[in-house]
N, C-alpha and C positions, 0 to 999 in steps of 0.2 A: 883279964877279960874286961872289955869296955862295951857298953851299950851304944848302938848306932841308930840314928833315926833321921830320915829325910822325907820331905814332901814337896810336891810340885803341883800347882794349881794353874790351869790355863782356861781362858775363855776367848772365843772368837766371834766377831760380828757375823761372819758368813754362816755360823751355826746357831744363830739367835742367842748368843751369849750363854749357852749352856756350859756348865762347869765341867772340866775334865780334871780328874783327881788321880794322882799317882803318889802312893805312900810306900816307903821302904823302911824296914826296921829289922834289927837283929843284933848279933854279937860279933865283936872283933877280938881275936886272940893274938897277942903279941907280947914280947918282952919289952921292958922299958928301954927306949933308945934303939931298938932293933929296926932294921929296914924291912924285914920279912913280916908279912901280916896275913892272917887267915880270917875270912869273914863268912858267916852264915847269915843270909838275909832272906826275909820274906817280902815279896813285892805284891802290892795290890793296885790295880788300875780299874777305874770306872769312868767311862766317858765315850767320846766318839773315837772311832778307829783312827789311829795315828798314821796309817799307811796309805799314802797317795790317793788314788781315785776312790777309795772306800771310806773316806773321812766322814761321810754322812751316816754310816752305820754305827749303832750303839754297841759297845762291847764292855765286858767285865771279865777280869782275869785275876787269878791268884797264882803266884809262883814261888818257888824256893830256889835260891841260888847259893853256890859256894864260890867265893872269890879269893884268889891268891895274889899277893903283891910281893914283888922281889925288888 
């Protein structure tokens, strides 16, 4: 079991330099040297909508994901 943490911070002039925050954290399960990995991660996003024409809208989301790597 290995803890996993990542963060991404973005700011754009078109949006008055407001900060967009994306943080991901959780646990990775794998054997030493194995190619197969299993991750359970929580994702939090706060900022402007990252999808096309809606980028001016503020959004906040929290999610849970299961990731498999082979």
